[in-house]
C-alpha positions as CSV (number, residue, x, y, z in Angstrom):
1,A,-0.9,-27.5,13.6
2,P,-1.0,-29.6,10.5
3,L,2.1,-31.2,9.3
4,R,1.8,-32.6,5.8
5,R,4.4,-31.2,3.7
6,L,2.9,-29.5,0.3
7,P,2.8,-31.7,-2.6
8,K,6.5,-31.7,-4.3
9,P,5.0,-30.4,-8.1
10,F,4.2,-27.1,-5.8
11,R,7.2,-27.1,-3.5
12,N,8.7,-24.0,-6.4
13,I,7.6,-20.6,-7.5
14,W,6.1,-21.3,-10.8
15,W,2.9,-21.5,-9.5
16,A,3.3,-17.7,-7.5
17,T,5.0,-17.0,-11.4
18,G,2.2,-17.6,-13.4
19,M,-0.9,-16.0,-10.8
20,F,1.7,-12.6,-10.6
21,V,1.4,-12.6,-14.1
22,L,-2.3,-12.9,-13.8
23,L,-3.1,-11.0,-11.7
24,T,-0.9,-8.4,-13.7
25,W,-3.7,-8.8,-16.7
26,A,-6.4,-8.4,-14.4
27,D,-5.5,-4.9,-13.3
28,E,-6.4,-3.8,-16.9
29,Q,-8.1,-6.7,-18.1
30,L,-10.7,-6.5,-15.7
31,G,-10.5,-2.9,-15.0
32,V,-8.9,-3.8,-11.1
33,V,-7.7,0.0,-10.5
34,R,-10.9,1.1,-12.0
35,S,-13.2,-1.5,-9.2
36,P,-13.2,-1.8,-5.7
37,V,-15.4,-4.3,-6.5
38,V,-13.2,-6.7,-8.4
39,T,-10.0,-5.4,-6.1
40,A,-12.6,-6.8,-3.2
41,W,-12.7,-10.5,-5.2
42,I,-9.4,-10.8,-6.0
43,V,-8.2,-9.9,-2.0
44,L,-11.2,-12.4,-0.6
45,F,-9.4,-15.5,-3.0
46,F,-6.4,-15.0,-2.3
47,A,-7.1,-14.4,1.4
48,A,-9.6,-17.6,1.2
49,L,-6.1,-19.5,-0.7
50,A,-4.3,-18.9,2.2
51,V,-6.5,-20.0,5.2
52,A,-7.6,-22.8,2.7
53,V,-3.4,-24.4,2.6
54,G,-3.2,-23.1,6.0
55,L,-5.4,-25.8,7.1
56,F,-4.1,-28.7,5.1
57,Y,-0.2,-28.0,5.3
58,E,2.9,-27.2,7.4
59,R,4.1,-23.6,8.7
60,R,3.2,-20.8,5.9
61,S,3.0,-22.6,3.0
62,F,1.0,-21.0,0.6
63,C,3.8,-17.4,1.5
64,R,7.1,-20.1,0.6
65,H,5.7,-21.2,-3.0
66,L,2.6,-20.4,-3.3
67,C,2.0,-16.6,-2.9
68,P,2.4,-14.5,-6.4
69,I,3.3,-11.4,-4.2
70,G,5.6,-13.4,-1.6
71,G,7.8,-14.5,-5.0
72,L,7.8,-10.8,-6.4
73,I,9.3,-9.5,-3.3
74,G,11.5,-12.2,-2.6
75,I,13.2,-12.5,-6.1
76,Y,13.3,-8.4,-5.6
77,S,14.7,-9.2,-1.9
78,M,18.2,-10.1,-3.4
79,T,18.9,-6.7,-3.9
80,A,18.6,-5.2,-0.5
81,P,21.1,-3.9,2.1
82,V,20.3,-6.1,4.6
83,E,20.0,-10.0,5.5
84,L,19.2,-11.7,8.6
85,R,22.3,-14.2,9.5
86,T,24.2,-16.4,11.9
87,K,26.9,-14.6,13.8
88,D,29.2,-18.4,13.6
89,T,27.8,-21.6,11.7
90,S,30.0,-23.5,14.1
91,V,27.5,-22.6,17.3
92,C,24.8,-23.7,15.1
93,A,26.8,-27.0,14.0
94,A,26.9,-27.2,17.6
95,D,23.1,-27.3,19.0
96,R,21.4,-30.4,18.6
97,D,18.0,-28.8,18.6
98,K,17.9,-26.6,16.1
99,L,15.3,-24.8,17.9
100,C,15.6,-22.1,14.8
101,Y,14.5,-24.0,12.5
102,R,12.4,-27.3,13.9
103,G,10.2,-25.8,17.0
104,G,9.8,-27.6,19.5
105,G,8.3,-27.0,23.4
106,T,7.8,-22.8,23.3
107,A,10.2,-22.1,20.7
108,V,7.8,-21.9,17.0
109,G,10.7,-22.7,14.6
110,C,11.0,-20.4,11.4
111,P,7.7,-20.3,9.4
112,M,9.1,-20.0,6.0
113,F,11.6,-23.3,6.1
114,E,14.7,-21.8,6.2
115,F,17.6,-22.9,8.0
116,A,19.8,-19.2,9.4
117,A,22.7,-21.2,9.6
118,A,22.4,-22.1,5.6
119,M,20.6,-19.6,4.4
120,D,22.8,-17.1,2.3
121,R,20.0,-15.2,0.7
122,N,17.2,-13.2,1.0
123,N,14.3,-15.1,-1.1
124,Y,12.0,-16.5,1.8
125,C,12.7,-15.3,5.0
126,N,10.1,-12.2,5.8
127,L,12.5,-10.7,8.4
128,C,10.1,-12.0,11.4
129,F,12.1,-12.7,13.4
130,Q,10.7,-15.8,14.7
131,C,14.2,-17.6,14.7
132,V,15.7,-13.9,17.2
133,T,13.3,-14.7,19.1
134,D,13.5,-18.6,19.1
135,C,18.0,-19.1,19.5
136,R,19.0,-19.4,23.2
137,H,22.4,-18.3,21.9
138,D,22.1,-15.2,20.5
139,N,23.5,-16.0,17.3
140,L,21.2,-14.3,14.7
141,T,22.2,-10.5,13.2
142,L,21.1,-8.6,10.8
143,N,24.1,-7.0,8.5
144,L,24.4,-4.3,6.5
145,R,25.8,-5.8,3.2
146,A,26.7,-4.3,-0.4
147,F,23.3,-4.1,-2.9
148,G,22.9,-7.4,-5.2
149,K,25.2,-9.4,-3.2
150,D,22.8,-12.2,-3.6
151,L,22.4,-12.5,-7.2
152,W,26.2,-13.6,-7.4
153,A,27.6,-14.7,-3.9
154,S,24.6,-17.5,-3.0
155,T,25.1,-20.7,-4.5
156,R,21.9,-21.3,-5.2
157,R,20.6,-20.8,-8.9
158,V,16.9,-22.6,-10.3
159,L,15.6,-22.6,-13.1
160,D,11.9,-21.0,-11.4
161,E,13.4,-17.7,-10.0
162,S,15.7,-17.0,-13.2
163,Y,12.2,-17.6,-15.2
164,L,10.4,-15.1,-13.2
165,A,13.6,-13.0,-13.0
166,V,13.2,-13.4,-17.3
167,A,10.0,-12.6,-17.2
168,L,9.8,-9.6,-14.8
169,V,11.8,-7.7,-17.0
170,G,9.2,-8.4,-20.3
171,L,6.1,-7.5,-18.0
172,T,7.4,-4.4,-16.4
173,L,8.3,-2.8,-19.9
174,I,4.6,-4.3,-21.0
175,V,2.8,-2.9,-18.8
176,T,4.5,0.7,-19.1
177,A,4.2,0.2,-22.4
178,Q,-0.1,0.6,-21.5
179,M,0.2,3.4,-20.0
180,L,1.6,4.9,-23.5
181,T,-0.9,7.3,-25.2
182,A,0.2,5.3,-28.4
183,W,-0.9,1.9,-27.0
184,P,-4.6,1.8,-28.4
185,D,-3.4,2.3,-31.7
186,W,-0.9,-0.2,-31.8
187,M,-3.4,-2.2,-30.5
188,S,-5.5,-1.2,-33.1
189,A,-3.2,-2.2,-35.9
190,L,-2.4,-5.6,-34.5
191,A,-5.8,-6.4,-34.6
192,R,-6.5,-5.9,-38.2
193,W,-4.5,-9.2,-38.7
194,L,-7.1,-10.8,-37.0
195,P,-9.2,-12.9,-39.3
196,L,-12.1,-10.7,-40.7
197,G,-15.0,-13.2,-39.3
198,V,-13.2,-13.4,-36.0
199,R,-13.7,-9.6,-35.7
200,S,-17.1,-9.6,-37.1
201,S,-18.5,-11.7,-35.4
202,L,-16.7,-10.1,-31.9
203,K,-17.8,-6.3,-30.7
204,P,-14.4,-4.6,-30.8
205,V,-13.9,-4.3,-27.0
206,T,-13.8,-8.0,-26.8
207,Y,-11.2,-8.9,-29.7
208,L,-9.1,-5.6,-28.7
209,G,-8.8,-7.7,-25.2
210,L,-8.1,-10.5,-26.4
211,V,-5.0,-9.1,-28.6
212,E,-3.9,-7.5,-25.4
213,S,-4.1,-10.7,-23.5
214,A,-2.0,-12.1,-26.0
215,V,0.6,-9.4,-26.0
216,L,0.4,-9.0,-22.4
217,L,1.0,-13.0,-21.6
218,G,3.2,-14.0,-24.6
219,G,5.9,-10.9,-24.1
220,A,6.1,-11.9,-20.7
221,L,6.4,-15.4,-20.4
222,V,7.8,-16.7,-24.1
223,V,8.9,-13.4,-25.6
224,A,11.3,-12.0,-23.1
225,P,12.3,-15.8,-21.7
226,L,12.5,-16.3,-25.5
227,L,15.2,-13.3,-26.1
228,V,17.3,-14.8,-22.6
229,L,17.6,-18.6,-23.8
230,A,19.1,-17.1,-27.3
231,G,20.9,-15.1,-25.2
232,A,21.9,-18.4,-23.0
233,A,22.7,-20.1,-26.3
234,L,25.2,-17.7,-27.4
235,A,26.9,-17.6,-24.6
236,D,27.2,-21.0,-24.0
237,R,28.6,-20.9,-27.6
238,L,30.7,-18.4,-27.2
239,A,32.3,-19.9,-23.5
240,G,34.1,-22.7,-25.7
241,A,34.8,-26.3,-24.2
242,G,34.3,-25.5,-20.5
243,R,30.5,-24.2,-21.6
244,L,27.7,-25.0,-19.2
245,G,24.6,-25.9,-21.0
246,V,21.6,-23.8,-22.6
247,R,19.6,-24.4,-20.0
248,R,22.4,-24.4,-17.1
249,Q,23.3,-20.4,-18.7
250,F,19.8,-19.6,-18.6
251,V,19.6,-20.1,-15.3
252,V,23.4,-18.9,-13.9
253,F,23.0,-15.1,-16.3
254,G,19.1,-15.1,-15.4
255,Y,19.6,-13.6,-11.7
256,M,21.6,-10.6,-13.6
257,F,18.4,-9.7,-15.2
258,I,16.5,-9.0,-11.4
259,P,18.0,-5.6,-11.4
260,V,16.3,-4.5,-14.6
261,G,13.1,-6.0,-14.1
262,L,13.4,-3.6,-10.8
263,A,14.0,-1.0,-11.6
264,M,11.5,-0.5,-14.3
265,H,8.8,-1.6,-11.7
266,L,10.0,1.1,-9.7
267,A,10.6,3.7,-12.6
268,H,7.1,3.0,-13.6
269,N,5.5,3.1,-9.8
270,L,7.1,6.4,-9.1
271,A,5.2,7.9,-11.6
272,H,2.2,6.7,-10.3
273,L,3.6,8.0,-6.6
274,L,5.2,11.7,-7.7
275,L,2.7,11.9,-10.2
276,E,-0.5,11.0,-8.7
277,G,0.2,10.4,-5.3
278,G,-2.0,13.8,-4.7
279,G,-5.2,11.9,-6.0
280,I,-5.5,10.3,-2.4
281,V,-6.6,13.6,-0.3
282,P,-9.9,13.9,-2.6
283,V,-10.1,9.6,-2.8
284,V,-10.3,9.9,1.2
285,Q,-12.6,13.3,1.4
286,R,-15.1,11.5,-1.1
287,A,-14.8,7.9,1.3
288,V,-15.2,9.9,4.4
289,A,-18.5,11.5,2.8
290,L,-19.2,8.3,2.2
291,Y,-19.2,6.5,3.9
292,T,-19.6,8.2,7.8
293,P,-22.2,11.1,8.6
294,F,-18.4,13.8,8.8
295,S,-17.0,15.6,5.8
296,L,-13.3,16.5,5.2
297,G,-14.2,19.6,2.8
298,E,-15.2,18.9,-0.9
299,P,-12.6,16.5,-2.8
300,D,-10.6,18.4,-5.7
301,W,-10.0,16.1,-8.2
302,A,-6.8,18.7,-10.3
303,V,-4.4,16.3,-7.9
304,T,-1.2,18.7,-8.2
305,P,2.1,16.0,-8.8
306,I,4.4,16.0,-6.0
307,A,6.9,16.3,-8.2
308,A,7.1,18.1,-11.8
309,E,7.1,15.9,-14.6
310,P,11.3,16.4,-15.5
311,V,12.4,16.0,-12.0
312,V,9.9,12.2,-12.1
313,G,12.4,11.3,-15.1
314,F,15.6,12.3,-13.5
315,L,14.6,9.9,-11.3
316,Q,13.9,7.0,-13.8
317,L,16.5,7.5,-15.7
318,T,18.6,7.2,-12.0
319,F,17.3,4.0,-11.2
320,L,17.2,2.6,-15.0
321,V,20.6,3.5,-15.0
322,G,22.2,2.6,-11.6
323,F,21.0,-0.9,-11.4
324,F,21.7,-1.2,-15.2
325,V,24.7,-1.1,-13.8
326,L,23.8,-3.2,-11.1
327,S,23.1,-6.1,-13.4
328,L,26.4,-6.1,-15.5
329,V,28.2,-6.1,-11.9
330,A,26.2,-9.5,-10.9
331,G,26.7,-10.8,-14.5
332,H,30.5,-9.8,-14.3
333,R,30.5,-12.0,-11.1
334,L,28.5,-14.9,-11.9
335,S,30.2,-15.5,-15.1
336,L,33.8,-15.8,-12.8
337,R,32.3,-17.8,-10.6
338,A,30.8,-20.4,-13.6
339,Y,34.0,-19.8,-15.6
340,P,37.6,-20.2,-13.7
341,D,39.6,-18.7,-17.0
342,P,38.2,-14.7,-16.4
343,R,38.7,-14.8,-20.7
344,T,35.6,-17.2,-21.1
345,A,33.8,-15.8,-18.8
346,S,34.0,-12.1,-20.5
347,R,33.4,-14.0,-23.5
348,A,30.3,-15.9,-21.4
349,L,28.7,-12.6,-20.5
350,I,28.9,-11.0,-23.9
351,P,25.0,-11.8,-25.5
352,M,23.3,-11.6,-21.8
353,A,25.4,-7.9,-20.5
354,L,23.8,-7.0,-24.6
355,L,20.0,-8.4,-23.4
356,S,20.4,-5.9,-20.6
357,F,21.3,-3.1,-22.3
358,I,18.7,-3.9,-24.9
359,F,16.1,-4.3,-22.1
360,T,17.1,-1.0,-20.5
361,M,17.0,1.1,-23.6
362,A,14.0,-0.2,-24.0
363,G,12.7,1.0,-20.7
364,I,14.2,4.5,-21.2
365,A,12.3,4.9,-24.8
366,L,8.8,3.7,-23.4
367,L,9.3,6.3,-20.1
368,N,10.6,8.9,-22.4
369,L,6.8,9.2,-24.3
370,P,3.4,10.4,-23.9
371,M,2.1,8.8,-21.2
372,G,-1.3,8.8,-20.2
373,M,-2.6,7.4,-16.8
374,R,-4.9,5.0,-16.2
375,H,-5.5,6.2,-12.4
376,G,-6.8,9.9,-13.0
377,M,-9.9,10.3,-11.2
């Protein structure tokens, strides 16, 4: 097995963040949802990248640092109600071999570079239970815990994770807006601001695609983080003498936006699942008819939704409001950990709580506008 460490510039989740945003961009601009061929090429690219990294660098370096889906799942897993933790850290301290982390003999060690005794968050644990297998002291347990506990209980706060949390809020809002029937008109209106020479030299589908790409990438990677950065600057000002600094404010409070992004992701995909999920039946029927000598009947593309639209709307609202409350709870506890004085903590929280409210209301507003589903057959 290779023993090289991944170079330091790659030992973060900046690359995973960028690739996830590009994947989301490709979903619309390269027609991933409409083209099995494009989907296959993307899957092959990431499979080849994972194999290449695995051939040259130790353990699961790709999964830990570079995988865009791993980065997304990791940041959202901070809200999970389960955790794998040690029963007694003193047992780990007394154990000289640390087989659960280092490996040795028949022990593999943690493929995700996590030392169980020091792990206080879910981000990089994929619950493979290799540490459980390797531990000679039966010192690991799977616990139930409060939703979102990692958001405020973890001692590790880093910029790349906070940035991803905020970028996901912008990304989910824009992707939801792309589903609106009004979206093409909005893009056409924005495209009119392009110089006439640019529009006349390009096909409409090209310059409209460029405008849409700029909105998606700019909104997720620039606008949403800048809004939170402005909120961090105001929070730092309101904190007075005990201020943390704008950068640290952004890093600390960025974690309270994880529930907001997760709520939008769940609400967005809930509509696909419940309104379009029945489409799996005719899809399977067509695939069997095309690629096997058998038949499962004639595909009926008039798919009946699994749930009525009012039910879907109620569930979406429940997700958004519930996770907004979790965002406020996380923000409150983060603020109290950052500032010893409760009054200072409350003042610093105000701009961030307001931003969380604005993002949530924007999501509710978008989900209540007429939708034009992209995944219909």
